[in-house]
C-alpha positions in Angstrom: 199.1 247.7 119.4 197.9 245.0 117.0 195.3 246.2 114.5 192.8 243.6 115.7 193.1 244.7 119.3 192.7 248.4 118.3 189.6 247.5 116.2 188.1 245.7 119.2 188.8 248.7 121.4 187.2 251.1 118.8 184.1 248.9 118.5 183.8 248.8 122.3 184.0 252.6 122.4 181.3 253.0 119.7 179.0 250.5 121.4 179.3 252.5 124.7 178.0 255.7 123.1 174.3 256.8 123.1 172.7 255.3 120.1 172.1 258.6 118.3 175.8 259.4 118.4 177.0 256.1 116.9 177.1 257.0 113.2 178.8 260.4 113.6 181.4 259.0 116.0 182.1 256.0 113.8 182.6 258.2 110.7 184.8 260.6 112.7 186.9 257.8 114.1 187.4 256.3 110.6 188.4 259.7 109.3 190.9 260.2 112.1 192.4 256.7 111.5 192.8 257.4 107.8 194.5 260.7 108.6 196.9 258.8 110.9 197.8 256.6 108.0 195.9 253.5 109.2 193.8 253.0 106.1 192.9 249.3 106.6 191.8 249.9 110.1 189.8 253.0 109.1 188.0 250.9 106.4 187.1 248.3 109.0 185.8 250.9 111.5 183.8 252.6 108.7 182.0 249.4 108.0 181.1 248.6 111.6 177.3 248.3 111.5 175.2 250.5 113.7 173.2 248.3 116.2 169.5 248.4 116.3 167.8 249.9 119.3 167.2 246.4 120.7 170.9 245.3 120.3 172.1 248.6 121.8 169.9 248.1 124.9 171.2 244.6 125.3 174.8 245.6 125.1 174.3 248.5 127.5 172.6 246.2 130.0 175.6 243.9 129.8 177.8 246.8 131.1 175.3 248.6 133.4 173.5 245.6 134.9 176.3 243.1 135.0 174.9 241.2 138.0 171.5 240.7 136.5 173.0 239.6 133.2 175.2 237.1 135.0 172.1 235.7 136.7 170.4 235.3 133.3 173.5 233.7 131.8 173.6 231.2 134.6 169.9 230.5 134.4 170.1 230.1 130.6 173.0 227.6 130.9 171.1 225.6 133.5 167.9 225.8 131.4 169.7 224.4 128.3 171.1 221.5 130.4 167.8 220.7 132.0 166.0 220.8 128.6 168.3 218.0 127.5 167.6 216.1 130.6 163.9 216.7 130.5 163.7 215.5 126.9 165.1 212.2 128.1 162.5 212.0 130.9 164.8 213.1 133.7 165.2 216.2 135.9 161.7 217.8 135.2 162.1 219.7 138.5 165.4 221.2 137.5 163.8 222.4 134.2 161.0 224.1 136.2 163.5 225.8 138.6 165.7 226.9 135.7 162.8 228.4 133.9 161.7 230.2 137.1 165.2 231.7 137.5 165.3 232.7 133.9 162.0 234.6 134.3 163.2 236.4 137.4 166.3 237.6 135.7 164.4 238.7 132.6 161.9 240.6 134.7 164.7 242.6 136.3 166.4 243.2 133.0 163.1 244.2 131.4 162.7 247.0 134.0 166.2 248.2 133.3 165.6 248.1 129.5 162.6 250.3 129.9 164.6 252.8 131.9 167.3 252.8 129.1 164.7 253.2 126.4 163.0 256.1 128.2 166.4 257.8 128.7 167.2 257.5 125.0 163.7 258.1 123.7 163.5 254.6 122.1 160.3 252.8 121.1 158.6 250.0 123.0 159.2 247.6 120.2 162.9 247.9 120.9 162.4 246.8 124.5 160.4 243.7 123.5 163.1 242.6 120.9 165.8 243.3 123.5 164.2 240.9 126.0 163.8 238.3 123.2 167.5 238.8 122.3 168.6 238.5 125.9 166.8 235.2 126.3 168.1 233.8 123.0 171.7 234.7 123.8 171.5 233.0 127.2 170.6 229.7 125.6 173.8 229.1 123.7 177.5 229.1 124.6 178.4 231.6 121.9 175.5 233.8 122.8 176.5 233.8 126.4 180.0 234.8 125.5 178.9 237.7 123.3 176.4 238.9 125.9 178.9 238.8 128.6 181.2 241.1 126.6 178.3 243.3 125.5 179.2 242.7 121.8 176.1 241.5 120.1 175.5 243.1 116.8 172.2 241.3 115.7 168.9 240.6 117.3 168.4 237.0 118.2 165.4 234.7 118.3 165.0 231.7 120.6 165.9 228.9 120.4 168.6 229.3 117.8 170.7 232.3 116.9 173.6 233.5 114.8 175.0 236.7 116.1 177.7 238.8 114.6 180.7 239.6 116.7 183.5 242.1 115.9 185.0 239.9 113.1 181.8 239.6 111.0 180.6 236.2 110.1 177.3 236.4 108.2 174.0 234.9 109.1 173.3 232.1 106.8 169.9 232.6 105.4 168.4 230.6 102.6 167.6 233.1 99.8 164.5 232.8 97.7 165.2 231.1 94.4 164.7 234.3 92.4 166.8 236.5 94.8 170.3 237.1 93.6 173.2 237.9 96.0 173.5 241.5 94.7 169.8 242.0 95.4 170.2 240.9 99.0 173.2 243.1 99.5 171.3 246.1 98.1 168.3 245.4 100.3 170.6 245.1 103.4 172.3 248.4 102.5 169.0 250.2 102.1 167.8 248.8 105.4 170.9 249.9 107.2 170.6 253.4 105.8 167.0 253.6 106.8 167.9 252.5 110.4 170.6 255.2 110.5 168.2 257.8 109.2 165.7 256.9 112.0 168.5 257.2 114.5 169.5 260.6 113.2 165.9 261.9 113.2 165.5 260.7 116.8 168.6 262.6 117.8 167.5 265.7 116.0 164.1 265.4 117.7 165.7 265.3 121.1 167.8 268.3 120.3 164.8 270.3 119.1 162.7 269.3 122.2 165.6 270.4 124.4 165.9 273.7 122.5 162.2 274.3 122.8 162.3 273.8 126.5 165.2 276.2 126.8 163.4 278.8 124.8 160.3 278.4 126.9 162.3 278.8 130.0 163.9 281.9 128.6 160.5 283.4 127.7 159.2 282.7 131.1 162.2 284.4 132.7 161.8 287.4 130.4 158.1 287.6 131.4 159.0 287.5 135.1 161.5 290.3 134.5 159.0 292.3 132.5 156.4 292.0 135.2 159.0 293.1 137.8 159.9 296.1 135.6 156.3 297.1 135.2 155.8 296.9 139.0 158.9 299.2 139.5 157.6 301.6 136.9 154.1 301.8 138.6 155.9 302.5 141.9 157.9 305.3 140.3 154.8 306.7 138.7 153.1 306.8 142.2 156.2 308.6 143.6 156.1 311.1 140.8 152.4 311.8 141.3 153.0 312.3 145.1 155.8 314.7 144.3 153.5 316.6 141.9 150.9 316.9 144.6 153.5 318.2 147.1 154.8 320.7 144.5 151.3 322.0 143.8 150.6 322.4 147.5 153.9 324.3 148.0 153.1 326.7 145.1 149.7 327.4 146.6 151.2 328.2 149.9 153.8 330.5 148.2 151.0 332.4 146.4 149.1 332.9 149.6 152.1 334.3 151.4 152.9 336.7 148.6 
């Protein structure tokens, strides 16, 4: 299998994972590839950037809500075309209808995004940025293609965008006059590490919450068993007391007969 195709497949696999599992799975995949002698491919996989919560939501929607995403893509294409026509004074009605279709598609996808965010314990800000990215992607041909494949790697802002696909092409951003390239790279590295750290902490939090729930359930079960044991012990005490009374009565009768 060509290295490029295998890289694409590995990226698809990573993007399909829960967000909290991304970093560990990427590093393990790179380690295995290196052990298999595929060092170049391992290096490429190792440098695949973890998506933000918003980008992860968008890519998951592309796979889980394909019909709604297709509706948005169609509406975005129609909206782009009608914007050009409306700017020249024509087809105002088509612009209004395209905008209405876009809003309907976005509303359905927003509901699905909230479900995903709740399932993965992601924040509300990620949902808002995901909806913004969905709309921005639908307004350009390149964005529509990436969204259709579920392969966005950066958040987008309407009306323009510059998303990274598997073969990274960098966003062209005008740097401040005093900002050197090395400074920008270092800041980007620190930001990526901070994002990964947040993801790891979220994953750890979910694990601890799950463990606490399991411990609480075990404690409640133990309490129920203890209550049942105490009830059985009380019943046995009552039986022992009744037996003692019967024994005392029998001894009195024996003494009387003797």
